[in-house]
N, C-alpha and C positions, 0 to 999 in steps of 0.2 A: 645453254648453262650460265644460261644465265649462268648461274653464278659464277669470292673472287670480284667483289664489288662493294665499294663502302656506300651505307646507305645513310638518309637524312641524322644530321646531329641532334641533340637533343633544343640546340637554339634552334636550328630550323623549323623544330616542330612548335617552340615556344612562340618563333616569330610567326606562324602560321595560324596560331590559335588566336594571337595578340591582331593578328589583320583581318579576324574573319569579325570584327567590331565595328573597325576602321571602315573597310571596303562600304558599310552601309551608313556611314558620315555623311550628312546633306544635310539641308531644312527640312524639319519638321513640322508637321499642320495635323492635331488631333482637333476632330470633331467633337461634337455633343454625342454625337450618338454613340461613342467610341470608335470609331477610324479611324486610322492613321495613314495621312501621305507621305512617306519621306522622299527627298528627290531634291530640286533647286528650283527656287523662287522667281521666277521669272518677270515678272511685275507685281504689283501692288496699287489697291485705288481704295477711295474709305467703302466701297458698296464688296468689294469683293479680290480676292488674292488667286494671281496665276502660277501653280506649280509645276513644272517637267519634272514624271517620275518615270521609274522601268519595269517595263513589266514582260519578265522576260529578255527576250532579245528584242523589245519594242519598247522605244518612247513614247509617251503619252502626257497629253497635256489637259491639268486640271482643273478648273475656274471654282474655285470655292467659296461662296458667299460669307462676308465677316460676319454675319448674325448665327451661321451655324460653325464656328469656331472656337473650339472649347481654350485652346493654348495654340501660340506661333513661337516655336523655335527658332532661329536662326543660326547655321551653323559657324562657327569660328575659322579664320583663315587658317591658322595652325591643323584644325580639326580637317579642313577642306583639301588641305595642301598632304595633311598624315594619310588621307585617304587612301589618296594618289600612289602614295609611297605604297604604300601595303600591297598593292596590285604588282610591284616588282616581287611577290613571293607568292610560289614557287618560282626559281630565276628560271630564265630560262634553257634550253637543251644548248650543249656544245656551246659555251660561251667561254670565249680565252679568257686570259688574266687583264689584259687589258680590256676587255668590255668590262669586268667587274670595276676594274679602278675608274671605270668612265664614271660608272654609275655612281660610284663611290664619293668621288670628285666633285662631280656635277650635280645632284641631285641628293643624296643622303647627307654629307656634310653640311653642306649649306643649309638645311633644315635647321639643324642643332644648333649652329650659327645664331641662326636667324631666329630660334623660339626656344631661347634657354631656358624657362622657365614652363615650358608648354608639357598642359597637361598627355598630350600625347610622345614626349619625348620618351621614355622608354618603350614606348612599340619601336620608333625608331630606330634607338640605340641598338632592338636584339634584332632588328634586321640589317643594320650595316656591320653588327658581330657576323652574323648570316654569310654577308657577304665577303667580310674576308676570309670567314672558315674555308669557302669555296672557293675563292680566288687563289688561297694558298694549294689547294688541291689541284687546279689548271695548272698553277706553277711549277707542280710536281709532273705535270704529261698526264693527268687523270681526267679522262671525259664523262661528262653527264649525259644519260641517254634517259628518257622517259621517266626522270628523276632517279636515278642508278646514277651512282661514280661508282667506273670502270677503272681500276688500279695500271698502271704503264705496262706492268708483268701481262696481263691478260689481254689487254691492245697488241702485245706483240704477240703469242703465241695463239691467241683469240682472233686476230685481225680477219681470217674467211668470212667466221660468222658476226664480226660488231659493220664488216660492211655492206653484209647483209643487210643488218639490222637496221643499218641507214634508211636503206629501198624500201622493208616492211615499213615504216615509221611514217614514210612516206606516200604509201600504198594507202595506209590505212584514215589517212590523212583526206585525201583523194577521196574513197570509198563515205567518211562526213560528208565530204562536200556534196555529194550527190555526184561524183564522179568517174561513175566506175569502167567506163572505157580506157580513162588515160590510168586508172588501177589496174586496169587489166594489162597493159603495155608492159608497165612495171613490174606485174607479176610473170610476164612470158622474161624480161632478162633476169632475174631472179632464176629461175627455172632453167635457163641456159649458160647461166655465170655459176650458179652455184645453187646446183639443187642439192647436193649433200646439207643444206642449212638447216637446222631447226626454224630458222627466221623464214625460209622458205614453204617449210610445210605450215609455217603460221599462216604467211599470204595466200597460201591455196582454203585455207579454212575460211578467211578473213572472206575472199573472194566467192566461194561457192556458196556462202550466204547472200552474196550481193548478187548473185546471178538471177534469180526470179526477178528482182528491180531492172539488171540490166533489158531482161528479153522484152516487158512491158514497158519499157520507155522506147525500145527500138520499132515495136509495135504498133508505138502512139505515134511516133515520128513517120511512119509508112503512111497512118493515116491520115495524119495531118499535112503530110509533103504538099498535094495538088492543093489544099488552102494556104498555105503559104507560098507557094510560088506564083500564082493569083496575086496574093497583097503584095507580094514587090515586084509584079509588074506595074500592078494597079498604080503602086506608088511613085516609078519610075516617070509615069507618066506626067508628075505634078511638078515635074524638076526642070528646071531650067538647063541650058544648053551643056553649059560648065559643069552643073550640078551630076546632069545625066552623065559629062564623061568619067567625073570621079567616082561616081555609080558605078557604070561596067565595067572601069579599073578594079576596084574592089571583088566585082565577080568573079573577075578573071584572076585576081590573085589569089584568091577563095578555091576556087578552078585547079588553077596549077599547084598550090601548096597538098589537096586532094589527092591530086595525081605523084608527085612525090613522095608522101605519105604511105601511098598503096606499094611504090616501089620496093621504098624500104620495107614495109611488110611482109612482101612477097621475098625479099632476100633473108629475112628472120624467117618465114616460113610462121609468120603470127597466126593463131587460130582462128583471132577473131580481125578483121581486119579495119582500118580506119575507114567514117562515114563522115557524111556532109546533113543535113535535115535537110539540104535544098536540092540533094540531089538522091533521086529516087533509087537508081542502081545500085548506088555503093549502101544504101539502107538497106535493099534486101537482099544483097551480098552477105553484109555484116548477119543479116536475121537468120540465114542457114548457115553460114558457120559459125555464128554463135549456138545452135542446136547441137550440132557435132560437136562444139568443144566441152559446152556443159556435158555430153555425155562423157567425153571423154575422163574431166575431172571428178564425176562424181563414181567414175570405177575406180580410182584412184585409192590403196590404201592410206589413209592419210599415217593411221594408226601405227600401220609397219612403219611408215618412213621415219614417222616421227622417231620409234625407239632405234635405227638405222642410224638416223639424223645425232643422235644424242648421242651414241654409241663415238662416231665419228669426231665431234664436241670435244668427249672425255679422252679420246686415241691424241687429240694435238693437246692437252693438259700433261696426259702422259708422256708423251715425247718431251715438251717441257722440263720434263721430271725426271728425264733419262730413264724412264720404265719403258724401255723400248719394246719388251718381250708384250706389256699390257699395249701398250699403243699399235702395236703391230696385229693384235689380235682381232682391238675393235677399229683399224684400219680397214683390213681383209672382211669385217661384218659389215661394214658399210657400205665396202666395194661391189658389194653381192648385192645389195640395193639400188648403187649407183650407181651401173657400171660403163658407163657414158664419162663420168666426171673424172677426167685425166687424174685431178687435182688429186681426189684420192687415192690413186692407184697411184702415183705418186710419191705420195705420204706412206703407202701401204710398203713399197719397197726401200723407200729411204729407213722405215723402221728396222725390217729386216734383215739390211744390210748393218746397222745400228746393233743391232742384239749381237748379229753374228760377229763383230770386232768386238762389241765387250766381251760375250764370250770368250775371244779369243786371247784377248789381254788378258783376261783372269787366267787362261790354263796358264800360259806363259810366265804371270807375275808367281802363280802357285810353284810353277817347275823351277822357278829361279830361285826359291824362298831354300839357304840352309835346314838341311836338316838334323834335329835334335840333338848336342853333341852328350854321351852318356858318360855319367860319371865314375871316373878312372878308381875311385873308392871304392873297395867290395863292402858290402852292406849285408844286414842278414833279412830275414824273413819281416821281420818290423817294423824293415827301413833303417834300422840304427846302423852306424859303423862297423865295422868288424875290427875287434881289437887288433892290435899291434903295430908296429914303430913303421916307418917309412924304408921299405928297402927290403924289408922283414916277410916271409912270405904272410898271407892273409890266413886269418885264425877268427876260429867262431868264439863268441863269448865263453864258452867254457875252456879255450883253450888249445882248443883241434885245430890241427891244419884245415885249410879250405882246399878243399880237393878242384879239381876244373873236369869240368866232363867236354870232350867235344863231340863236336855235333856233325851228326852223319857226313856233311858232305866237305868240314872241314877237313886239314890234312894235317898230321901229328904237332907241327908246328904252332899251328894257330890257337891265339887265345879266345875261348870261350864261355860260354855263360859259364859263372861258378855256381860250386853246390859245397852244402858244410860236409866235410868228412865226417862220418860215425865216428864214436867214439870209441879206443880199443878197451879192449875188457879188461879190467885190473885185479890181480889177486884176491881170495878173501880171507887171507890165512892172518892174515894181522887181526882185524875183527873179531875171531877166533880166538886166537888168544890173550885179546883183550875182555872178552866175554867171559873166558874158562877163569884170569885171575880176580876177575870180579865177585863171580858166583863162591871161590875159597875164601873170599875174603869176608863174606858174609858167613858163609859157615863157620868160621872161626868165633866172629862178634858173637851169636848164636850160642856156643857152644860157653864162650867163657860167661856168656851172663845167666845162665842154668846152673855153672859153679856157686858162681854168687850167691844166687837165691838159695841152695843144698849149704855151702856153710853158713847162713846167718840162720836157716833153721835147725843147725848141729847145734851150737851155741844158747840158742834157746833152751 
């Protein structure tokens, strides 16, 4: 999971791009035909120029007639040196801060002092910046593996998978170098020590793809064995007495080493034992064992293993973040797929105990928390305080006393939830008298107005 990793910074990418041009720096011969050779001029004469060029992994020497040359450009010293420095990017894996500092002091900074106005100064300065940034990460405890920076925190909680990753990287290098038998020994170690690692699953994927090649190699060695033995015997006949003695001692040492390795393989219960190209018995036994081991590996459900290994890595991260229930579930899922890995079971048990302890501590903390204190002041239904002075009986907004209703389980002396008392019915008599007086007054006014109108009519 993999992931929790620090990737290349922009300055690293800049340096990589800059170095792409520098890595090709060298002497250049352009031919009239349009062909071009980029390499190192080894010698020159009035008639021809000899140049060494790189073709893939092989160096070739070309002799070019002067009459065929359209242009010859010789690399400058700073161009050649900067091209060599460009190979420092990307930096090697797992470098210490001391290693970074040594390259800065011994290679990069001297170039800048030697060529202060070089056309390649900016390119080298970009490499310097990258190295200083990476050195700071290394000083913080981070590590770079396969071009990815892994933080100190992840190195701590994911140590199981990081250690397995180191072995898987070595396994991959051995396969690329055409050494599948050595790669298998690493795979066997991974399966025995770290079966629940995602890196072990990747190791199986890589080795599974290499199985056909290993089988072909053993078949070839079995067929070649008689010829090789005869060639070795014939070669020994041409040696002097002292040389023959050393030769025989070398053969004895090889035989002793093979015997020791076979004993170790037996203890490890290695599926494919060691072999030697001059020992037909070991070759035959290894071939038979390979067929059996290949069948076992091909039956493995690598997809299911990958899911379980991913769950285990997630569980490790959960545990580091104190998400114990999630960690417990992930560990238990992984334990079903990898029942022989005691480390996985230990993690599952530890997460289970941690989850139980966390739950107990939480329950105790909740129980110890004081209950909220009720507001002593009486309030109305809408949350407003009830009117009334301190020490006086509580009253509602209308001035009526608040009744106290005892709960069924309380005693008469216990104070319970208060409810506002119903307002007492008031007499309707005052309102009747006021209404009658008002009606009488209105009647008198009407009579008086009618009398005035009648009097005015008589005067006319």
